[in-house]
C-alpha positions as CSV (number, residue, x, y, z in Angstrom):
1,X,33.0,34.8,39.2
2,X,33.9,31.2,39.1
3,X,30.2,30.1,40.3
4,X,28.9,32.2,37.4
5,X,31.1,30.4,34.8
6,X,30.3,27.1,36.3
7,X,26.6,27.9,35.9
8,X,27.0,28.9,32.3
9,X,28.8,25.8,31.5
10,X,26.0,23.8,32.9
11,X,23.4,25.8,31.1
12,X,25.3,25.3,27.7
13,X,25.4,21.5,28.5
14,X,21.7,21.4,29.1
15,X,21.0,23.4,25.8
16,X,23.2,21.1,23.7
17,X,21.7,17.9,25.2
18,X,18.1,19.1,24.5
19,X,17.8,18.3,21.0
20,X,19.2,14.8,21.4
21,X,16.4,13.9,24.0
22,X,13.8,15.2,21.5
23,X,15.2,13.3,18.7
24,X,15.2,10.1,20.8
25,X,11.5,10.5,21.5
26,X,10.9,11.1,17.8
27,X,12.9,7.8,16.8
28,X,10.8,6.0,19.5
29,X,7.5,7.4,18.0
30,X,8.6,6.4,14.5
31,X,9.5,2.9,15.8
32,X,6.0,2.5,17.3
33,X,4.5,3.8,14.1
34,X,6.5,1.4,11.9
35,X,5.7,-1.8,14.1
36,X,1.8,-0.7,14.0
37,X,2.1,-0.4,10.2
38,X,3.9,-3.8,9.9
39,X,1.2,-5.7,12.2
40,X,-1.6,-4.0,10.0
41,X,0.2,-5.1,6.8
42,X,0.3,-8.6,8.3
43,X,-3.5,-8.5,9.1
44,X,-4.4,-7.2,5.7
45,X,-2.2,-9.9,4.1
46,X,-4.1,-12.7,6.1
47,X,-7.5,-11.0,5.1
48,X,-6.4,-11.0,1.5
49,X,-5.4,-14.9,1.7
50,X,-8.7,-15.8,3.3
51,X,-10.7,-13.7,0.6
52,X,-8.7,-15.5,-2.2
53,X,-9.6,-18.8,-0.6
54,X,-13.3,-17.9,-0.3
55,X,-13.4,-16.7,-4.0
56,X,-11.7,-19.9,-5.3
57,X,-14.4,-21.9,-3.5
58,X,-17.2,-19.7,-4.7
59,X,-15.9,-20.0,-8.3
60,X,-15.6,-23.6,-8.0
61,X,-19.2,-23.8,-6.8
62,X,-20.3,-21.8,-9.9
63,X,-18.5,-24.2,-12.0
64,X,-20.2,-27.1,-10.3
65,X,-23.5,-25.5,-10.8
66,X,-22.8,-24.8,-14.6
67,X,-22.2,-28.7,-14.8
68,X,-25.5,-29.3,-13.1
69,X,-27.3,-26.7,-15.2
70,X,-25.9,-28.3,-18.5
71,X,-26.9,-31.9,-17.3
72,X,-30.4,-30.5,-16.5
73,X,-30.8,-28.9,-19.8
74,X,-29.8,-32.3,-21.4
75,X,-32.5,-34.1,-19.3
76,X,-35.1,-31.3,-20.2
77,X,-34.4,-31.5,-23.9
78,X,-34.6,-35.4,-23.7
79,X,-37.9,-35.1,-21.9
80,X,-39.5,-32.6,-24.2
81,X,-38.4,-34.8,-27.1
82,X,-40.1,-38.1,-25.5
83,X,-43.1,-36.1,-24.8
84,X,-43.3,-35.0,-28.5
85,X,-43.0,-38.6,-29.6
86,X,-45.5,-39.7,-27.1
87,X,-48.0,-37.4,-28.3
88,X,-47.4,-38.2,-31.7
89,X,-47.9,-42.0,-31.0
90,X,-51.1,-41.2,-29.2
91,X,-52.3,-39.0,-32.1
92,X,-51.6,-42.1,-34.4
93,X,-53.5,-44.4,-32.0
94,X,-56.3,-42.1,-31.7
95,X,-56.6,-41.8,-35.6
96,X,-56.5,-45.5,-35.9
97,X,-59.2,-46.1,-33.3
98,X,-61.3,-43.5,-35.1
99,X,-61.1,-45.4,-38.4
100,X,-62.0,-48.5,-36.6
101,X,-65.0,-47.0,-35.0
102,X,-66.2,-45.7,-38.3
103,X,-65.8,-49.0,-39.7
104,X,-67.7,-50.6,-36.9
105,X,-70.5,-48.0,-37.3
106,X,-70.7,-48.8,-40.9
107,X,-70.9,-52.5,-40.3
108,X,-73.3,-52.1,-37.5
109,X,-76.4,-52.5,-39.7
110,X,-79.1,-55.3,-39.3
111,X,-78.1,-56.8,-42.5
112,X,-74.5,-57.3,-41.4
113,X,-75.4,-58.7,-38.2
114,X,-77.9,-61.0,-39.9
115,X,-75.2,-61.9,-42.3
116,X,-72.6,-62.5,-39.6
117,X,-75.2,-64.6,-37.8
118,X,-76.2,-66.6,-41.0
119,X,-72.4,-67.1,-41.8
120,X,-71.5,-68.2,-38.4
121,X,-71.5,-71.9,-38.1
122,X,-73.1,-71.5,-34.7
123,X,-74.1,-69.2,-32.1
124,X,-70.8,-69.6,-30.4
125,X,-68.9,-68.5,-33.4
126,X,-71.0,-65.5,-33.5
127,X,-70.3,-64.6,-29.9
128,X,-66.7,-65.1,-30.4
129,X,-66.6,-62.7,-33.4
130,X,-68.5,-60.0,-31.4
131,X,-66.0,-60.6,-28.3
132,X,-62.9,-60.4,-30.5
133,X,-64.2,-56.9,-31.8
134,X,-64.8,-55.8,-28.2
135,X,-61.4,-57.0,-27.1
136,X,-59.7,-55.2,-29.8
137,X,-61.4,-52.1,-29.0
138,X,-60.8,-52.4,-25.3
139,X,-57.0,-52.9,-26.0
140,X,-56.9,-49.8,-28.2
141,X,-58.6,-47.8,-25.5
142,X,-56.1,-49.2,-22.8
143,X,-53.2,-48.4,-25.1
144,X,-54.3,-44.9,-25.5
145,X,-54.7,-44.5,-21.6
146,X,-51.1,-46.0,-21.1
147,X,-49.7,-43.5,-23.6
148,X,-51.7,-40.6,-22.0
149,X,-50.4,-41.4,-18.4
150,X,-46.9,-41.6,-19.8
151,X,-47.5,-38.0,-21.3
152,X,-48.7,-36.8,-18.0
153,X,-45.6,-38.2,-16.3
154,X,-43.2,-36.8,-18.8
155,X,-45.0,-33.3,-18.6
156,X,-44.6,-33.4,-14.7
157,X,-40.9,-34.3,-15.2
158,X,-40.5,-31.4,-17.7
159,X,-42.1,-29.0,-15.0
160,X,-39.7,-30.2,-12.3
161,X,-36.7,-30.0,-14.6
162,X,-37.7,-26.4,-15.7
163,X,-37.9,-25.5,-12.0
164,X,-34.8,-27.1,-11.2
165,X,-33.2,-25.1,-14.0
166,X,-34.6,-21.8,-12.7
167,X,-33.3,-22.6,-9.1
168,X,-29.9,-23.5,-10.5
169,X,-29.8,-20.4,-12.7
170,X,-30.6,-18.2,-9.5
171,X,-28.0,-19.9,-7.4
172,X,-25.4,-19.4,-10.1
173,X,-26.4,-15.7,-10.2
174,X,-26.1,-15.4,-6.4
175,X,-22.6,-17.0,-6.4
176,X,-21.6,-14.9,-9.3
177,X,-22.6,-11.8,-7.3
178,X,-20.7,-13.1,-4.1
179,X,-17.5,-13.7,-6.3
180,X,-17.9,-10.1,-7.6
181,X,-18.1,-8.7,-4.0
182,X,-15.1,-10.8,-3.1
183,X,-13.3,-9.4,-6.1
184,X,-14.1,-5.9,-4.8
185,X,-13.0,-6.8,-1.2
186,X,-9.7,-8.2,-2.6
187,X,-9.0,-5.0,-4.5
188,X,-9.8,-2.8,-1.5
189,X,-7.5,-4.9,0.7
190,X,-4.7,-4.7,-1.9
191,X,-5.1,-0.8,-2.1
192,X,-4.9,-0.8,1.8
193,X,-1.7,-2.9,1.7
194,X,-0.2,-0.7,-0.9
195,X,-0.9,2.2,1.3
196,X,0.7,0.6,4.2
197,X,3.8,-0.2,2.3
198,X,3.9,3.5,1.2
199,X,3.6,4.7,4.7
200,X,6.3,2.1,5.7
201,X,8.6,3.5,3.1
202,X,7.8,7.1,4.4
203,X,8.7,6.0,8.0
204,X,11.9,4.5,6.9
205,X,13.0,7.5,5.1
206,X,11.9,9.8,8.3
207,X,14.0,7.4,10.4
208,X,17.0,7.6,8.1
209,X,16.8,11.5,8.0
210,X,16.3,11.6,11.8
211,X,19.3,9.3,12.4
212,X,21.4,11.4,10.5
213,X,20.1,14.6,12.0
214,X,20.9,13.1,15.4
215,X,24.3,12.2,14.3
216,X,25.0,15.8,13.0
217,X,23.5,17.1,16.2
218,X,25.7,14.9,18.3
219,X,28.9,16.2,16.3
220,X,27.8,19.7,16.8
221,X,27.4,19.1,20.6
222,X,30.9,17.5,20.7
223,X,32.3,20.3,18.9
224,X,30.6,22.8,21.1
225,X,31.6,21.2,24.1
226,X,35.4,21.0,23.1
227,X,35.3,24.7,22.4
228,X,33.6,25.5,25.5
229,X,36.2,23.3,27.3
230,X,39.1,25.3,25.4
231,X,37.6,28.6,26.4
232,X,37.1,27.7,30.0
233,X,40.8,26.6,30.2
234,X,41.8,29.7,28.7
235,X,39.8,31.8,31.0
236,X,41.2,29.7,34.0
237,X,44.7,30.5,32.9
238,X,43.7,34.1,32.4
239,X,42.3,34.2,36.0
240,X,45.6,32.6,37.3
241,X,47.5,35.4,35.7
242,X,45.3,38.0,37.2
243,X,45.6,36.4,40.5
244,X,49.3,36.3,40.4
245,X,49.3,40.1,39.5
246,X,47.0,40.8,42.5
247,X,49.4,39.0,44.9
248,X,52.4,40.9,43.5
249,X,50.6,44.1,44.0
250,X,49.6,43.2,47.9
251,X,53.3,41.9,48.8
252,X,54.9,44.5,51.4
253,X,57.9,46.4,50.3
254,X,60.5,45.3,52.6
255,X,63.5,46.4,50.7
256,X,64.3,47.7,47.4
257,X,66.3,44.5,46.5
258,X,63.4,42.2,47.4
259,X,61.1,44.4,45.6
260,X,63.1,44.4,42.5
261,X,63.5,40.5,42.7
262,X,59.8,39.9,43.2
263,X,59.0,42.2,40.2
264,X,61.5,40.5,38.2
265,X,59.9,37.0,39.0
266,X,56.5,38.4,38.6
267,X,57.2,39.7,35.2
268,X,59.0,36.6,34.0
269,X,56.0,34.4,35.2
270,X,53.6,36.7,33.7
271,X,55.6,36.6,30.4
272,X,55.5,32.8,30.4
273,X,51.7,32.6,31.2
274,X,50.9,35.0,28.3
275,X,53.2,33.1,26.0
276,X,51.6,29.8,26.8
277,X,47.9,30.9,26.6
278,X,46.4,29.5,23.4
279,X,44.5,31.8,21.0
280,X,40.7,31.8,21.4
281,X,38.8,29.6,18.8
282,X,38.4,31.4,15.5
283,X,34.7,32.5,14.8
284,X,33.0,31.7,11.4
285,X,32.6,34.8,9.4
286,X,29.0,36.1,9.0
287,X,26.9,34.8,6.2
288,X,27.1,36.7,2.8
289,X,24.6,37.0,0.1
290,X,27.0,36.1,-2.8
291,X,26.2,32.5,-3.1
292,X,29.5,31.5,-1.5
293,X,30.1,29.3,1.6
294,X,31.0,30.6,5.0
295,X,33.4,27.5,5.7
296,X,34.1,24.0,4.7
297,X,32.8,22.1,7.7
298,X,29.3,21.1,9.0
299,X,27.1,24.1,9.8
300,X,28.1,26.3,6.9
301,X,25.5,28.4,5.4
302,X,25.2,29.1,1.6
303,X,22.6,31.2,-0.3
304,X,21.6,29.6,-3.6
305,X,19.0,29.9,-6.4
306,X,16.5,27.1,-6.3
307,X,14.1,25.4,-8.7
308,X,12.0,22.2,-8.2
309,X,11.5,18.7,-10.0
310,X,9.4,15.7,-9.5
311,X,9.7,12.0,-10.4
312,X,5.9,12.2,-11.5
313,X,6.9,14.5,-14.5
314,X,6.8,12.9,-18.0
315,X,10.0,11.2,-18.8
316,X,11.4,11.5,-15.2
317,X,12.9,8.6,-13.3
318,X,12.2,7.1,-9.9
319,X,16.0,6.9,-9.2
320,X,18.6,9.6,-8.5
321,X,22.1,9.8,-9.6
322,X,23.3,8.4,-6.2
323,X,20.8,5.5,-6.7
324,X,18.2,6.8,-4.4
325,X,14.6,5.7,-4.9
326,X,12.6,8.9,-4.8
327,X,9.2,7.0,-4.3
328,X,10.6,5.9,-0.9
329,X,12.8,8.9,-0.2
330,X,11.2,12.0,-1.7
331,X,13.0,14.3,0.6
332,X,16.1,15.0,-1.8
333,X,17.7,17.7,-3.9
334,X,19.8,18.0,-7.0
335,X,23.3,19.7,-6.6
336,X,26.4,20.5,-8.3
337,X,28.7,17.9,-6.6
338,X,31.7,20.4,-6.9
339,X,29.7,22.8,-4.6
340,X,27.7,20.3,-2.4
341,X,29.1,16.7,-2.5
342,X,26.4,13.8,-3.1
343,X,25.3,12.2,0.3
344,X,25.4,15.5,2.1
345,X,22.6,16.2,4.6
346,X,21.4,19.8,4.2
347,X,18.5,22.1,5.5
348,X,16.9,24.2,2.9
349,X,14.9,27.1,4.1
350,X,11.3,26.5,3.5
351,X,11.8,23.0,2.5
352,X,13.3,21.1,5.3
353,X,16.1,18.6,6.0
354,X,17.1,16.6,2.8
355,X,19.8,14.5,1.3
356,X,22.0,15.8,-1.8
357,X,21.2,12.7,-3.9
358,X,20.8,13.9,-7.4
359,X,22.4,16.0,-10.2
360,X,21.3,17.8,-13.3
361,X,22.5,19.2,-16.7
362,X,21.2,22.8,-15.6
363,X,22.5,22.3,-12.0
364,X,25.8,24.1,-12.1
365,X,27.2,26.3,-9.5
366,X,25.2,27.9,-6.8
367,X,21.9,26.3,-7.9
368,X,19.9,23.5,-6.3
369,X,16.8,21.6,-7.4
370,X,14.4,20.4,-4.8
371,X,12.3,17.5,-5.2
372,X,8.5,17.1,-4.6
373,X,6.2,14.1,-5.4
374,X,3.7,16.1,-7.4
375,X,4.0,18.6,-10.2
376,X,1.7,21.0,-8.5
377,X,4.0,21.2,-5.7
378,X,6.9,22.0,-8.0
379,X,4.8,24.8,-9.6
380,X,3.9,26.2,-6.3
381,X,7.7,26.3,-5.3
382,X,8.6,27.9,-8.7
383,X,12.1,29.6,-8.9
384,X,13.6,31.3,-5.8
385,X,16.5,33.4,-5.1
386,X,18.8,33.6,-2.3
387,X,17.5,30.4,-0.5
388,X,19.5,29.7,2.6
389,X,21.2,26.3,2.6
390,X,22.7,24.8,5.8
391,X,25.1,21.9,5.6
392,X,24.4,19.5,8.5
393,X,26.8,16.9,7.6
């Protein structure tokens, strides 16, 4: 009998210790997930910084190219202006030479030559005159050739400047494309970083809920162990009483007086044992369906009407009446504080473990309002009656 009781007590201890071990593993898993997310966030932040540096250098290169393009455009405009001026000068020179040639052709008759010969004081004067005309014509031709060479040089420069301009514009377009790609990369990295921050907030919320659940579980375990210990002590005292009664019944009847004395002592001892035996622990009454609570302590069960709400709804706030940020801790419910105090950890059937963190004008009496991230989830939840709510802490 005692061996069976000892075995039952051991099994009870194993049963109570089980959830704590599972919770410890869950917390370890959450810690690992949080550390991994933190390392990933640091890596993404470093990538964002490197991308920002690259894009700054790229934009600086674009600005430098813009300056080169502007200078090249000015050189091109100046070259084109010089080409136009030189071409105009060549045209004037050619026109002047044409007029001179016409004049020479008109003066090339035999009479003019004879006149020049006759008017010359000597043959040397005549030769000098002819040489002077030839020198003037040669000089004009040389000037035209020089201007033409300068024009060719300017045209080559114009071609080079145009090609340089085209190359600079191509380089500029390439750099702008690279800058756009870097902009897109930074946007993607920032989105990943935001997702990591959201995931970290969710892990932190899960850890907070898990810590509270572990605390509540430990309290329930301590309470159950105390009740089990008290029950074991009561059973032990009852067994001692039964053993005393069996000892009395097995005692030999040597004499009437001794029998009477033993009976009196046994009766007295039995009476004392019965008087000192504490009453067994009071059991909680069964759950009712009238919306009331079963008791005032942790573990009580209530049946309540439930609606749903979301911070994403128009006009809604991210923060609850108790100051909880629903973006980081979405697992929350709104309650009537006179029924469920704010800060209470509860388990809602079909919803899960949550914190009583908010209130509402329509939340009066045995009504709760469970929170969801999206309006679609609220619509799916709808309005529910007789939802089981267990007080965890």
